[in-house]
N, C-alpha and C positions, 0 to 999 in steps of 0.2 A: 276337887280341883275342876274348875270349869273349862270349857272348850278353848277359850282364848289363851288361858295359861298353858294348856296342853299344846296348842299350836306354837306358842312362843318357845317353849322348851324344845319342841320337835325341830323348829327352824334353826335354833341355836345349835342343836346337835348336827344338823346338816351343814351349817356354815363351818363348824369346827372340823367336820370330816373333810370338807372341800379344802380348808386351809392346810390340813395335814397332807392331803393328796398333792396339793400344789407345792408344798415344801419338799415332798419326796420326789419331785420332778415331773409330776403330772402336768398336762397342758390345760390350764384354766385361765381364760382371759380376765384380767382385772375389770375391764369395762363391763363384761357380762355379770360379774359378781356385784359390782356397784349398782347396776340396774336392778338386779334381783333384790339387793338391800333396800333400794329406794321404793320399789313396788311393795315390799313387805312392810316398810314403815307407813306408807300410805294406806295400806290395807288395815293395819292395826289402828291407825288414826280413825278410819271410817268405822271400825268395830267399836271403838271407844265412844264415838259420837252417837252411834246407834244405841248403845247401852245407856248413855246419859239421857237420850231423848225418851226412851221407854219408861224410865223411872218416874 
């Protein structure tokens, strides 16, 4: 398993945890979560482009 896959799995686990905490009554702002998701998506896009460029 390469690093990118590992990071994706880790981030999905973190997001799942945040969702659970939110549903249990924790205070997580949806805007912050959306920003985090957008940054994550941009990061993976850049990683994929880098990988494609190297080959």
